C-alpha positions in Angstrom: 0.0 0.0 0.0 2.7 2.5 0.9 4.4 1.9 -2.4 1.3 3.2 -4.2 1.4 6.3 -2.0 4.9 6.9 -3.1 3.7 7.8 -6.5 0.4 9.4 -5.4 1.8 11.7 -2.7 5.3 12.3 -4.1 4.8 12.6 -7.8 7.9 12.9 -9.8 10.1 10.9 -7.4 11.1 7.4 -8.7 12.7 5.4 -5.9 14.2 2.8 -8.2 15.8 5.4 -10.4 17.2 7.2 -7.3 18.6 4.0 -5.8 19.9 2.4 -9.0 23.5 3.9 -9.2 24.2 3.2 -5.5 22.8 -0.3 -5.7 24.6 -1.3 -8.8 28.0 -0.3 -7.3 27.2 -2.0 -4.0 25.9 -5.1 -5.7 28.9 -5.4 -8.0 31.1 -5.4 -4.9 28.9 -7.9 -3.2 29.2 -10.3 -6.1 32.8 -10.7 -5.2 32.1 -11.7 -1.6 32.2 -15.4 -0.8 29.4 -16.6 1.6 30.6 -16.9 5.2 28.3 -18.1 7.9 28.7 -18.5 11.6 30.7 -21.7 11.3 33.6 -19.5 10.2 34.1 -18.3 13.8 33.7 -20.0 17.2 33.1 -18.4 20.6 35.2 -20.4 23.0 32.9 -19.2 25.9 29.7 -20.3 24.2 27.6 -23.2 25.5 26.4 -23.8 22.0 27.8 -25.7 19.0 29.5 -24.4 15.8 26.1 -23.7 14.1 24.5 -22.0 17.0 24.6 -18.2 16.9 26.5 -16.7 19.8 27.0 -13.2 21.2 27.8 -11.6 24.5 26.1 -8.7 26.3 27.4 -5.4 24.9 27.4 -3.4 28.1 28.9 -6.0 30.5 32.4 -5.7 31.7 34.8 -7.5 34.1 34.2 -6.4 37.7 37.3 -4.4 38.9 36.7 -5.6 42.4 36.4 -9.3 41.3 38.2 -9.7 38.0 37.5 -13.5 37.8 33.9 -13.2 38.9 30.6 -12.4 37.0 30.6 -9.4 34.7 29.0 -6.1 35.8 26.9 -3.7 33.7 28.0 -0.3 32.4 24.9 0.9 30.4 25.7 2.4 27.0 29.4 1.5 27.1 30.3 -1.4 24.7 33.0 -3.8 25.9 35.3 -4.2 22.9 36.6 -7.6 24.2 33.2 -9.4 24.0 32.6 -11.9 21.2 30.9 -10.2 18.2 32.1 -12.3 15.3 28.8 -14.0 14.6 27.0 -10.7 14.7 29.5 -9.3 12.2 29.1 -12.3 9.9 25.3 -11.9 10.0 25.5 -8.2 9.4 27.7 -8.7 6.3 25.4 -11.4 5.1 22.3 -9.2 5.4 24.1 -6.3 3.7 25.2 -8.5 0.8 21.7 -10.0 0.3 20.1 -6.6 0.6 22.4 -5.0 -1.9 22.1 -7.9 -4.4 18.4 -8.3 -4.2 17.6 -4.6 -4.3 19.9 -4.3 -7.3 18.0 -7.2 -8.9 14.7 -5.4 -8.2 16.1 -2.1 -9.7 17.7 -3.6 -12.8 16.3 -7.1 -13.5 19.8 -8.4 -13.8 19.8 -12.1 -12.9 23.5 -12.0 -11.9 22.4 -10.2 -8.7 19.7 -12.7 -8.0 22.3 -15.6 -8.4 24.6 -13.9 -6.0 21.9 -13.4 -3.4 20.7 -17.0 -3.6 24.2 -18.2 -3.1 24.4 -16.5 0.3 20.9 -17.5 1.3 21.7 -21.1 0.5 24.8 -21.1 2.7 23.0 -19.6 5.7 19.8 -21.5 5.5 20.1 -24.6 3.4 23.6 -26.2 3.3 23.7 -28.7 6.2 27.3 -28.0 7.2 27.1 -24.2 7.1 23.5 -23.3 7.9 22.7 -21.5 11.2 20.4 -23.3 13.5 17.0 -21.4 13.8 17.2 -20.3 17.4 19.0 -17.8 19.6 19.6 -19.8 22.8 23.1 -18.5 23.2 22.8 -14.8 22.3 23.7 -11.9 24.6 25.3 -14.2 27.2 27.0 -12.7 30.2 30.1 -14.3 31.6 29.5 -15.8 35.1 25.7 -15.1 34.9 24.1 -17.0 32.0 24.6 -18.7 28.7 22.1 -16.6 26.8 19.3 -14.1 27.4 16.0 -13.2 25.8 17.3 -9.8 24.7 19.6 -11.7 22.3 16.6 -11.8 19.9 17.5 -8.3 18.8 20.7 -9.7 17.3 18.7 -11.1 14.3 16.6 -8.0 13.5 18.7 -7.7 10.3 17.0 -10.9 9.1 13.8 -9.0 8.7 15.1 -7.3 5.6 16.5 -10.7 4.5 13.0 -12.2 4.7 11.7 -9.4 2.4 14.6 -10.1 0.0 13.5 -13.7 -0.3 10.1 -12.5 -1.2 11.6 -10.2 -3.8 13.5 -13.1 -5.4 10.5 -15.2 -5.9 9.8 -15.3 -9.6 13.5 -15.2 -10.4 14.8 -18.2 -12.3 17.8 -18.0 -10.0 15.7 -19.1 -7.0 14.7 -22.8 -7.6 11.5 -24.0 -5.9 13.5 -26.4 -3.8 15.7 -23.6 -2.4 12.7 -21.3 -1.8 11.0 -24.1 0.1 14.1 -24.8 2.2 14.8 -21.1 3.0 11.2 -20.5 3.8 11.2 -23.6 6.0 14.1 -22.2 8.0 12.2 -18.9 8.6 9.1 -20.9 9.5 11.1 -22.8 12.1 12.7 -19.7 13.5 9.3 -18.0 13.7 8.0 -21.0 15.6 10.9 -20.6 18.0 10.3 -16.9 18.4 6.6 -17.4 19.2 6.9 -20.4 21.6 10.3 -20.2 23.3 10.6 -18.4 26.6 13.3 -16.1 25.2 11.1 -15.1 22.2 8.1 -14.5 24.4 9.9 -12.5 27.0 11.5 -10.3 24.3 8.2 -9.7 22.6 6.7 -8.5 25.9 9.3 -5.8 26.8 8.3 -2.1 26.6 11.1 -0.6 24.5 13.0 -1.0 21.2 13.6 -4.7 22.0 9.9 -5.5 21.7 9.7 -3.4 18.5 12.5 -5.4 17.0 11.0 -8.7 18.1 7.7 -7.9 16.5 9.3 -6.6 13.3 11.0 -9.9 12.9 7.8 -11.8 13.6 5.9 -9.7 11.0 8.5 -10.1 8.2 8.9 -13.8 8.8 5.1 -14.3 9.0 4.7 -12.5 5.7 7.3 -14.6 4.1 5.9 -17.9 5.2 2.3 -16.9 4.6 1.2 -17.0 8.3 -1.8 -14.7 8.2 -2.7 -15.4 11.8 0.7 -14.3 13.1 0.7 -11.2 10.8 -2.7 -10.2 12.2 -1.3 -10.6 15.7 1.5 -8.3 14.8 -1.0 -5.6 13.6 -2.9 -5.9 16.9 0.3 -5.6 18.9 1.3 -2.5 17.0 -2.0 -0.8 17.6 -2.8 -2.1 21.1 0.6 -2.3 22.8 3.6 -1.0 21.1 2.4 2.4 20.0 0.3 3.2 23.0 2.8 2.0 25.6 6.0 3.4 24.0 5.0 6.8 22.5 4.4 9.9 24.5 1.9 12.6 23.5 4.5 14.6 21.7 5.7 11.7 19.5 8.8 10.8 21.5 9.7 7.5 23.1 10.4 8.2 26.8 12.1 4.8 27.5 14.6 5.6 24.8 15.2 9.2 25.8 16.1 8.0 29.3 19.0 6.0 28.0 22.6 7.0 28.0 22.4 7.1 24.2 19.0 8.8 23.8 19.5 10.2 20.4 20.6 6.9 18.8 18.0 4.9 20.6 15.2 7.3 19.7 16.2 7.1 16.0 16.5 3.3 16.1 13.1 2.7 17.7 11.3 5.0 15.3 13.0 3.4 12.3 12.0 -0.1 13.4 8.5 0.8 14.4 7.9 2.5 11.0 9.2 -0.6 9.3 6.8 -2.7 11.3 3.9 -0.4 10.2 4.9 -0.7 6.6 5.0 -4.5 6.7 1.7 -4.7 8.6 -0.2 -2.2 6.5 -3.0 -3.5 4.2 -4.9 -2.1 1.3 -7.6 -1.1 3.8 -5.4 0.3 6.5 -2.1 2.4 6.5 -0.5 2.0 9.9 1.9 4.8 9.2 -1.0 7.3 9.4 -3.2 5.3 11.7 -3.6 7.1 15.1 -4.7 6.4 18.6 -7.8 8.4 19.8 -5.4 11.0 21.4 -3.7 11.6 18.0 -0.5 9.6 18.6 0.8 8.1 15.4 4.0 7.3 13.6 3.6 10.4 11.5 3.6 12.3 14.7 6.7 10.5 15.7 8.5 11.5 12.5 7.2 15.1 13.0 8.9 15.1 16.5 12.2 13.6 15.4 12.8 15.0 12.0 13.9 18.5 13.2 16.5 16.8 15.4 17.8 14.8 12.5 18.2 18.1 10.6 19.9 19.8 13.6 21.5 17.8 16.4 22.1 21.0 18.4 18.4 21.6 18.5 18.1 18.2 20.2 20.5 19.3 23.0 18.8 22.6 23.4 15.2 21.4 23.6 14.9 17.7 24.6 14.7 16.8 28.3 15.3 13.4 29.9 12.0 12.3 31.5 12.1 11.0 35.0 12.0 7.2 35.2 10.5 4.8 37.7 13.9 4.4 39.5 14.4 8.2 39.9 13.6 9.8 43.3 10.2 11.6 43.4 10.4 15.1 42.2 13.5 14.5 40.1 13.6 17.4 37.6 13.8 16.7 33.9 17.2 17.8 32.7 18.3 18.5 29.1 19.8 15.5 27.4 23.5 15.2 27.0 25.2 13.9 23.8 25.1 10.1 23.6 27.9 8.5 25.5 29.1 6.7 22.4 28.7 7.3 18.6 27.2 10.8 19.0 29.1 12.0 16.0 28.0 9.1 13.8 24.3 9.9 13.7 22.1 10.6 11.8 22.3 8.6 8.6 19.7 8.0 5.9 17.0 7.0 8.5 14.2 5.0 6.9 11.6 6.7 9.1 12.1 9.9 7.1 11.3 8.1 3.8 8.4 6.1 5.2 7.0 9.2 6.8 7.5 11.3 3.6 5.5 8.6 1.6 2.7 8.4 4.2 2.3 12.2 4.7 3.5 13.5 1.4 6.3 15.5 3.0 8.9 16.5 0.5 11.0 18.2 3.2 11.4 14.8 4.9 12.2 13.2 1.6 14.8 15.8 0.9 16.4 15.3 4.3 16.5 11.5 3.7 18.2 12.1 0.4 20.8 14.4 1.9 22.0 11.9 4.6 24.6 9.2 4.1 23.2 5.9 2.9 25.9 3.4 3.7 27.6 3.9 7.1 30.9 2.3 7.9 31.0 2.3 11.7 30.1 -1.2 13.0 27.8 0.0 15.8 25.9 2.3 13.4 25.5 -0.5 10.9 24.2 -2.8 13.7 21.5 -0.2 14.5 20.5 0.3 10.8 18.5 -2.8 10.0 16.3 -1.2 7.3 18.8 -0.3 4.5 17.2 -1.1 1.2 13.9 0.8 0.8 13.2 -1.0 -2.5 12.6 -4.1 -0.5 10.1 -2.3 1.7 8.4 -0.1 -0.9 8.4 -2.1 -4.1 6.5 -0.9 -7.1 
């Protein structure tokens, strides 16, 4: 539905033409990349096997008072010594598949479809290299656990991969047997997300983690044709995620309270807008859908867009709301720059494009066009799971 609005509300803008030069260059480079899955790296501290995804909690560090004991938390500060190799392999895979599939969609060149399927086959089909469809060993903390529910966020980049598989259907380069096997992997992973304790706990949180969990559930459900789960995602967006996370002004207080409020606010809005795009139907556009009090994702973009255009305005006007752990009467103070990666944001945030399409805002479109499309900093790439708009807004 949103793709139709792209032409109705933004006449004269052709997304495929705008993206084609960038995509061809990126896809030509991706054609040279050999598939590498998680079996290429092993976490010696993981309780899982070589085909089980592993990661460690970002903000957990050795305790200076007990160096050999359990790690302790330092919110917002990433421990560079934690195991991140599987995450990096997955991010590279998602980028390659996204570039190749979007380039195929923009050009019709089957070479790009062949390249994308080669990577998909390695990750989801080949018995010796495929990833097992679960996240039991993600976001582990040394001395405390072997995995946590919040590890579900590590596969949010597979949401765009699922849309890429959809886009490749009809290509002669995706045989029916491969399509069935890849779709079967996503069906198994969706089952894990919707039945395992980790998946259920993550889906029930009240911040960006829940948003990411439900985006994955929606994209995987659409790929495998699970209409019941997709309907559940729509209900969750309307009845839980938007009303429980968004304030009256369009901000996300749980994100603004963090030590990286700018980056987290951007990230959550991007992912929630992507969820709305995937869950929208011909009868209902969830980007413009609003609660009785007027809260909507267009309001969210209206709140954030000026701060994407002027970061100093963010520092001058946004205040950190008091949280449940703050003493009563704690005054709201102006936010400080994010403790890490403050200078790396913003980039070409998809919320701007999705909002521009939904509301016909050419100023948001122009801002989106002016920002960098392909970041190079690992942490920024990690928090940029919606990279290829042609996979989200096809013709």
